[in-house]
N, C-alpha and C positions, 0 to 999 in steps of 0.2 A: 504494500500500500504506500503510495507516494505521500510525502509530507510537504507542507508549505516551506519548511526550512530547506529541505533538499532541493525543491524547485528553485528557491532563491539562490542557492549555491551555483546552479547551472545557468541561471539567467542574469548573473551579475558579472560585469566586466572586471577582469583581474587588475586592470590598469587604473580605472577611475573608481572602481568598487560601487558603481551605480548600475541600475538596470540597463541592459544592452540597448543601444540605439543603432540600428543598421548593423547587426552582427556579421562580421566577416571571419572566415575560418582559414587558418594556415594549413599547410600539408601535414603538420604534426597533430592536427585536430584541435589545437588550442584556438579559442575564439575571442575576438576583441571588437569593441565598437570601431566602426570605420574611422571616426574622427580621432580615436585614441591611437590606433595603429599608424595612422597617417602622421600624427604628431611624433610618435616614437621613431618613425623612419623618415622624418621630414627631409633628411639630407640624402636619402637613397634615390637613385635613378633607375629606370627600367633596365633590367639585366644585372643590377647589383644584388649582392647577397644580403638577406635580412635575417638576423637571428631572432628566434622567438623569445619574447621577454621572460617566459616561464622556464622553458626547457633548453633554450639556447640552440636548438636545432636550426640550421640554416636553410633558407629557401630563396628562390630567385624572384625578384620583384617583376610582376607581369609587364608586358610591353606597354600597356596603357597606364602604368603606375599602380599604386596600392589600391586605388578605387576599383580596379578590376579583380581584386581578390574575390573568390566566390562567397556568396551569402551562405550562412549556416541555416538551412531550411528547418532543421530539427529545433534549433534554438528559437527561430522565428515562431515555430509552432508553439513552443513552450511560452513565449511571450504572449501569444494570442490566448493561450490557456489562462494565463494570469489575468489578462484583460477580461475574458469571459467570466472567470470566477468572481472577480471583483464587481462586474456589472450585473450579472444575473442574480446574485444573492442580495442586492440592494432592495430596499422596500420600493414598491412600484410608484408611490407618490413622489419619490425623489427624482424620477427619470421622466423625460418627455420624449415624444416621438421625433426621431431624427428627420424623417421625411417631412412632416408637418412644420417643423421648426425652420426648414429651409425655404418654405413657401411664404407668400405674402398673406399674413393674417393680421390685418389692422384691427386693433382693439379686440382681438379674439384670443382666448386662452389656448395654448398649445396642449393637445391631448396627452394624457399620461401613457407612457410606453408599457406594453404588457408582454411583448414578444421580442426576442433577439435572434437575428439571422446570422449564423456563423459565416457563411460565404460572403454576404454583403457587409457584415460588421455594422449593421444598422439596428437601432432600437425602434420598434414599430408599435403604433397604437392598434387597437382592435380593427379599425376600418382599414388602415394601411396593410395590416397583416392579411386581411381577406384578399385585397387586391394583389398583394405580393404572392400569395399562394396560388391565385388563378393565372398569374403570368406564366406563359409557357417556359420562358427562360429561367424561372425561379421554382418551378414545381419540384425539382429534385433537391432544393436547398434544405439544409437542416436547421430547424428552429428550436429555441428553448424558451420556456415560460419564465419571465422575469419574476424574481421573488422566490423561486424554488431553491431549496438547499441541495447543492450538487457537490459530489466528490470530484477530485481532480481526475480520477479514472473515468467518471461519467463524461466529463468534458472531452477527454481524449477520444473516447469511443464515438463521440458526436461528429468528429471531423470526417469530411468526405475524402475519397481517394484523390491524390494529387493529379493534376493535368499536365500534359506535355507543354513545355515552353514554346516549342515550334508549332505544335498543332493543338491549340487550346481546347478543342472539343474532344480530344482523345485522351483517355486515361493512361497513365503509366502502368503497363501490365506485364512487360517482359524484361528479362535480365539477360544481357549479353556477357557471356563468360570471356570472350576474346577482348572486348573493350572495357569490361568491368563497369558497366553502366546500365541504368534502367531506361526503358524506352516505351513509346506507344506503338500501336500496330502500324501506323504510317511510317514511323522511323524504322521499324523492323523491315518493312517491305522495301523502303528506299535505300537503306544503308547497311542493314545487318542480316539480310536474308541468307547469306552464305556462312554466317557465323553460328556458333553453338549458342542457342538461346533457350530459355525456359520461362514458363509462367512464374512471375515473381512470387506469387502466393505459395507456389509449390516448394519454394526454397527457404521459406521462413525458418523451418526447423534447422536447416543447415547453417544459416547465418546465426541463429540463436545459439547453436552448439559451438560455433566458432568463437562468438563473443564470450560465451560462458567459459570456454577454455582459456581465452586471453585474460579474463578477469581473475580466474583461479591462479593462473601463472603469475599475474601481477601481485596477487595477495601473497603468494609464496615469496616473491621478490621482496615485498615489504617486510616479511618475517626475517629474511636474510639481512636486510639493511638494519633492522632493529637489533639483530644479534651483533652486527659490526659496531653499531652505535653503543651498545652496552659494553663491548670490549674496550672501545676507545674511552668511554667514560671511566671505566675501571683503571685504565692506564693513566688517565689524567689525575684521578684521585691518588693513586700510588705515587705519581711524580710529585704532586703537591706535598704529600707526606714526607717524601725523601728531601724535598727542598726545605721543608720546615726543620727536619732533622739536621740537614747540612748547616742551616742557619744557626741552630743551637750549638753545633760543634764548633763553628767558626767563632761564635761569641765566647764559648768556654775556653777555646784555645787562646783567644785574644786576651781574656781576663788573666790567664796564667802568665802572660808576657808583660802584664802591667801597662803603664802608660806609654812605654816605648813602642808598643805594637798597635797603638790606636790608628795610625795612618794606614797600616796594612789591613786592619780589620775593615775600615770603611771602604777600602778598595775592593776587598773580597765580597762584602755585602752588595756593593754596586754590581760587580761582575755576576754574582749569583742571581741578583734580581733580573739582570738582562737575560741570563740563560733561562731563568724561570719563565719570564714573559715570552721569550722566543718559543720555548717548548709549548707553553699553554696556548700561545697564538697559533702554532702549527696544529695542535690537537683540536682547538676550537674551529679552525678553518676547515679541517676534515669533518668535524661534527656537522658544521653548517652545510657542507656539500652533501653529506648523507641525508640530513633532514630535508634539504631541498629536493633531493631525489625521491624521498618518501612522499613529500608533498605532491610532486608531479605524478607519482604512481597513484596516490589516493585520488588526485584530480581525475586521472584516467578512469579509475574505478567508478567514481561518482558519475562521470559523464556517460561511460559505457553502460552502467546499470540503468541510468535514466533512459538512454536510447533503447536498451533492451526491453525495458518495461513499457515504454510509451511510444517508441518509434514505430512508424508504419512500415510496411514491407518495402516501400520505396526508400525510406530513410535508412532502414537496416541494410538494404542492398547497396546504397550509395556510400555508406560509411564503414561497413564491416571490414573491407579490405584495408582502408587506412588505419583503422583501429588496430587491426592485427599487426600491421607493419610497425606501428607505434609501440605496441606491446612488446614486440621482439626487441626493439631498440632499447626500451626501458629496462629489459631484463639483462642487457649486456652491462655488467657491473665491473668491467675491466678497469675503468678509470678510478672508480671508488676503491677497488682492491689495490690498485697501484698506490693510491694516496695513503691507504692504511699501511701498505708495505713500506712506504718511504718513512713513515713515523717509526716503525719497528719498536723495539723495546728500549726503554731508557732507565738508566740508573744514575742517581745523583747522590754524592756523599763527600765528606771531607776526609782527606788523607793528611794527617798532621806532618809537618816538617820536623825532622829530628835534628838537623843542623842548619845554621843560618846560611842563606843563599849569598852568592857573591854580591848581589845588588842590595843587600840589607833586608830583603823580604824574609821574615822569620816564619811566616805562616804557609804561604804557597800561592797558587793562582787558580782561577776558575778556568777549566778546560772542557770544551765540548768536543766529544769524539763520536763519530758515526761508525756503527757496527751493523751493517745490513744483514749479517748472518745471525744476529741475535746473540753473539758470544760476548761474554763479559771479559774485559781485559783489565789487568792490574796495571796501574800507573805508579810512577815514583811517589813516595810519601810526600805529603805537603801540598796536595792538589785537590780541588773540588772537581770531581770527574762526572761528566754526563756521558753515558754510553748509550749508543743506539744500535 
């Protein structure tokens, strides 16, 4: 069962965080308001590469500019659902007839609307509703009684099948496996008759199964990322503990050497702080990368689930392939794994100096060493050692 909160998540632009206006979709399936993506890529020219603000996947700017990015029909449908839900459930006395309000009614009260037409997007009074119903061009339209309490699912089932953009009177009924697109009968005859095609309704189960597998795979990927995040967090905690212990050792050693060691102590604390900040910065950077990937995966799951639950055969057929490709890319965790590997294991501790150094440093120095094999190396006494 869909919820208003879930519907809000899918119908809000990630850039402006407002309800979509003219939603346009990138090849990675992420959707933005046209004005937002144009502002984001204002310096991009046709043929340039544009990285997605969310997942950073690159795509080529269309020849006509960003205004030629395809509309997201599924999101437009969701926006229409929001509009219908908010309109139909209002009390009838608060809405007037759209048709009558456009005419010349001097000193006459505009009738109250009682019916809403999904195709026309008009609110109609009883008289206009009768005329609308008797019009040949409107006899197949779906209408809803204003004031009825409707579930979001009821609104989705009220939508008529989509029509072909090229042949507005023909419904989109066929799916071409060669071109991976949905078409009407006329398009099939004119351009796809030699291709492998099937009735789109007969393929619903196949597309549903594919999306289900992709969603399950993404869910498993999210679990993997959570595991990596947990390991990184543990490593961060251990490192902070080691840094605290090293700080205590430094202070203890310095106190033993009395006032003559104050200068060396301050230098070591400064070096230690730099090493600590550097390591924590590295760890937190990797944490943020994993969290962002999880957010992208969850965004995929939310969108794909909404599409699976509420998308028509046309929408499932149009987007299933892109979703599948996006899912496979999201499951490639090589970059995250490499980032985690680069962090490796870290040890930080104080090795006290037994003899004064030639430069008068009686304590030692902070040294950062990388050990990509995870082996712990012993360093000369008198050094704060960070091993990786």
